[in-house]
C-alpha beads as a LAMMPS data file, in Angstrom:
LAMMPS data file: protein, C-alpha beads

152 atoms
151 bonds

1 atom types
1 bond types

-500.0 500.0 xlo xhi
-500.0 500.0 ylo yhi
-500.0 500.0 zlo zhi

Masses

1 110.0

Atoms # bond

1 1 1 -34.858 139.232 -216.106
2 1 1 -31.775 136.738 -215.838
3 1 1 -28.698 138.239 -213.535
4 1 1 -25.710 138.714 -215.820
5 1 1 -22.713 135.807 -214.867
6 1 1 -20.206 138.560 -215.805
7 1 1 -18.611 138.472 -212.301
8 1 1 -19.550 134.352 -211.711
9 1 1 -16.607 132.104 -210.461
10 1 1 -16.371 129.589 -212.673
11 1 1 -13.691 126.353 -212.153
12 1 1 -12.614 125.042 -215.743
13 1 1 -12.898 121.255 -216.310
14 1 1 -12.634 118.321 -218.566
15 1 1 -15.453 115.992 -218.585
16 1 1 -15.184 112.496 -220.324
17 1 1 -18.696 111.025 -220.963
18 1 1 -19.893 107.613 -220.576
19 1 1 -19.915 107.269 -224.640
20 1 1 -16.251 108.409 -224.785
21 1 1 -16.941 112.014 -225.648
22 1 1 -14.799 114.696 -224.029
23 1 1 -15.827 118.137 -223.256
24 1 1 -14.080 121.092 -222.083
25 1 1 -15.465 124.046 -220.693
26 1 1 -16.184 125.187 -216.989
27 1 1 -18.419 124.818 -214.023
28 1 1 -19.827 127.812 -212.008
29 1 1 -17.828 127.394 -208.231
30 1 1 -19.691 128.546 -205.075
31 1 1 -18.813 130.270 -201.906
32 1 1 -16.110 127.646 -201.319
33 1 1 -14.807 127.409 -205.048
34 1 1 -14.344 123.427 -204.962
35 1 1 -14.899 120.930 -207.663
36 1 1 -15.338 118.449 -205.143
37 1 1 -18.121 120.644 -203.593
38 1 1 -19.447 121.144 -207.028
39 1 1 -19.760 117.899 -208.303
40 1 1 -21.806 116.605 -204.990
41 1 1 -24.475 118.993 -204.815
42 1 1 -27.528 117.959 -204.973
43 1 1 -29.658 117.115 -208.362
44 1 1 -28.919 114.981 -211.075
45 1 1 -27.321 117.677 -213.391
46 1 1 -24.532 119.821 -213.948
47 1 1 -24.494 123.270 -215.098
48 1 1 -21.896 123.277 -217.622
49 1 1 -20.784 126.026 -219.968
50 1 1 -18.429 124.759 -222.930
51 1 1 -15.486 126.651 -224.186
52 1 1 -17.820 128.355 -226.867
53 1 1 -19.892 129.608 -223.827
54 1 1 -23.020 127.684 -224.584
55 1 1 -24.573 126.761 -221.374
56 1 1 -25.567 122.754 -221.125
57 1 1 -27.006 120.521 -218.502
58 1 1 -24.960 117.579 -218.314
59 1 1 -26.538 114.429 -216.395
60 1 1 -24.244 113.278 -213.453
61 1 1 -24.981 109.914 -214.527
62 1 1 -23.468 110.045 -218.214
63 1 1 -19.989 110.922 -216.639
64 1 1 -16.970 108.941 -216.097
65 1 1 -14.375 111.544 -215.366
66 1 1 -13.930 115.057 -214.545
67 1 1 -10.382 116.980 -214.201
68 1 1 -9.814 120.006 -213.106
69 1 1 -8.552 122.200 -215.829
70 1 1 -8.745 122.660 -219.752
71 1 1 -6.752 119.584 -220.396
72 1 1 -7.758 119.935 -224.385
73 1 1 -6.202 122.938 -224.650
74 1 1 -3.313 121.843 -222.373
75 1 1 -2.319 119.247 -224.975
76 1 1 -2.334 116.551 -222.234
77 1 1 -4.872 113.999 -224.088
78 1 1 -3.258 111.775 -226.873
79 1 1 -4.163 112.314 -230.306
80 1 1 -5.021 108.866 -231.956
81 1 1 -8.031 108.606 -234.178
82 1 1 -10.386 107.568 -231.319
83 1 1 -9.001 109.780 -228.840
84 1 1 -6.767 107.745 -227.068
85 1 1 -3.174 106.459 -227.316
86 1 1 -3.290 102.534 -226.684
87 1 1 0.579 102.853 -224.983
88 1 1 -0.717 105.535 -222.402
89 1 1 -4.210 103.323 -221.757
90 1 1 -1.595 100.544 -220.964
91 1 1 1.088 102.609 -219.640
92 1 1 3.598 101.390 -221.759
93 1 1 6.498 103.052 -223.285
94 1 1 6.434 103.209 -227.180
95 1 1 9.271 100.623 -227.576
96 1 1 7.244 98.064 -225.585
97 1 1 7.753 94.133 -226.548
98 1 1 4.473 91.996 -227.205
99 1 1 5.312 90.428 -224.049
100 1 1 5.187 93.777 -222.152
101 1 1 1.619 94.564 -223.654
102 1 1 0.541 91.444 -222.601
103 1 1 1.720 91.417 -219.102
104 1 1 0.424 95.274 -218.981
105 1 1 -2.600 93.876 -220.231
106 1 1 -3.481 91.379 -218.014
107 1 1 -2.380 93.325 -214.776
108 1 1 -4.870 96.262 -216.183
109 1 1 -7.542 94.077 -217.062
110 1 1 -7.631 92.035 -213.997
111 1 1 -7.584 95.138 -212.143
112 1 1 -10.635 97.065 -213.851
113 1 1 -12.491 93.761 -214.738
114 1 1 -16.335 94.241 -213.790
115 1 1 -16.420 90.918 -211.432
116 1 1 -13.184 91.990 -209.568
117 1 1 -15.778 93.084 -206.776
118 1 1 -18.258 90.997 -208.032
119 1 1 -19.624 89.648 -204.313
120 1 1 -19.516 93.445 -202.954
121 1 1 -21.551 96.226 -203.394
122 1 1 -20.675 99.399 -205.376
123 1 1 -22.298 102.291 -206.251
124 1 1 -23.701 101.852 -209.908
125 1 1 -21.347 104.757 -210.982
126 1 1 -18.132 102.813 -209.869
127 1 1 -19.404 99.624 -211.792
128 1 1 -19.705 102.030 -214.742
129 1 1 -16.166 103.058 -214.465
130 1 1 -14.573 100.269 -214.281
131 1 1 -16.385 98.691 -216.752
132 1 1 -15.557 101.502 -219.290
133 1 1 -12.434 101.256 -218.158
134 1 1 -11.819 97.430 -219.164
135 1 1 -13.438 98.364 -222.560
136 1 1 -10.792 101.210 -223.223
137 1 1 -8.097 98.535 -221.707
138 1 1 -9.474 95.374 -223.993
139 1 1 -9.299 97.775 -227.132
140 1 1 -5.806 98.893 -226.707
141 1 1 -4.647 95.557 -226.249
142 1 1 -6.370 94.818 -229.388
143 1 1 -4.915 97.727 -231.171
144 1 1 -1.573 96.796 -230.074
145 1 1 -1.778 93.327 -230.735
146 1 1 -2.549 94.004 -234.108
147 1 1 0.280 96.417 -234.840
148 1 1 3.022 94.192 -233.166
149 1 1 1.646 91.006 -235.081
150 1 1 1.457 92.535 -238.284
151 1 1 5.467 93.893 -237.663
152 1 1 6.906 90.422 -236.737

Bonds

1 1 1 2
2 1 2 3
3 1 3 4
4 1 4 5
5 1 5 6
6 1 6 7
7 1 7 8
8 1 8 9
9 1 9 10
10 1 10 11
11 1 11 12
12 1 12 13
13 1 13 14
14 1 14 15
15 1 15 16
16 1 16 17
17 1 17 18
18 1 18 19
19 1 19 20
20 1 20 21
21 1 21 22
22 1 22 23
23 1 23 24
24 1 24 25
25 1 25 26
26 1 26 27
27 1 27 28
28 1 28 29
29 1 29 30
30 1 30 31
31 1 31 32
32 1 32 33
33 1 33 34
34 1 34 35
35 1 35 36
36 1 36 37
37 1 37 38
38 1 38 39
39 1 39 40
40 1 40 41
41 1 41 42
42 1 42 43
43 1 43 44
44 1 44 45
45 1 45 46
46 1 46 47
47 1 47 48
48 1 48 49
49 1 49 50
50 1 50 51
51 1 51 52
52 1 52 53
53 1 53 54
54 1 54 55
55 1 55 56
56 1 56 57
57 1 57 58
58 1 58 59
59 1 59 60
60 1 60 61
61 1 61 62
62 1 62 63
63 1 63 64
64 1 64 65
65 1 65 66
66 1 66 67
67 1 67 68
68 1 68 69
69 1 69 70
70 1 70 71
71 1 71 72
72 1 72 73
73 1 73 74
74 1 74 75
75 1 75 76
76 1 76 77
77 1 77 78
78 1 78 79
79 1 79 80
80 1 80 81
81 1 81 82
82 1 82 83
83 1 83 84
84 1 84 85
85 1 85 86
86 1 86 87
87 1 87 88
88 1 88 89
89 1 89 90
90 1 90 91
91 1 91 92
92 1 92 93
93 1 93 94
94 1 94 95
95 1 95 96
96 1 96 97
97 1 97 98
98 1 98 99
99 1 99 100
100 1 100 101
101 1 101 102
102 1 102 103
103 1 103 104
104 1 104 105
105 1 105 106
106 1 106 107
107 1 107 108
108 1 108 109
109 1 109 110
110 1 110 111
111 1 111 112
112 1 112 113
113 1 113 114
114 1 114 115
115 1 115 116
116 1 116 117
117 1 117 118
118 1 118 119
119 1 119 120
120 1 120 121
121 1 121 122
122 1 122 123
123 1 123 124
124 1 124 125
125 1 125 126
126 1 126 127
127 1 127 128
128 1 128 129
129 1 129 130
130 1 130 131
131 1 131 132
132 1 132 133
133 1 133 134
134 1 134 135
135 1 135 136
136 1 136 137
137 1 137 138
138 1 138 139
139 1 139 140
140 1 140 141
141 1 141 142
142 1 142 143
143 1 143 144
144 1 144 145
145 1 145 146
146 1 146 147
147 1 147 148
148 1 148 149
149 1 149 150
150 1 150 151
151 1 151 152
């Protein structure tokens, strides 16, 4: 009834969802075998096969980021309790001073603030991405601000 997908070509990806969940698996690759083409195909869902082999359909509207490759296996993700390293989010070295943390926060928050492009029309997914990034930047700043003030 269903064709076997044993010979199906797939693109390994790591997807970050709007709720912060990170999933790793693969997307089917058509004849062009391009991630951009697969992501821009018609339809509101992606046919995603997770690392256990289970097929899932992910709503494109619930995706904030797609990275080609299995970044979970490659160890490129930070390993803090919430899955994000505040120093990496704020693009700082581990020995950053409180002034460096504050300056980086202000620069990034200004760049990703949802009202930054207030008068311009933006697709909803771009606005959602900017809002999610702003929330991550603010959470990272709060975590480092608390840590640095406790150390002082």
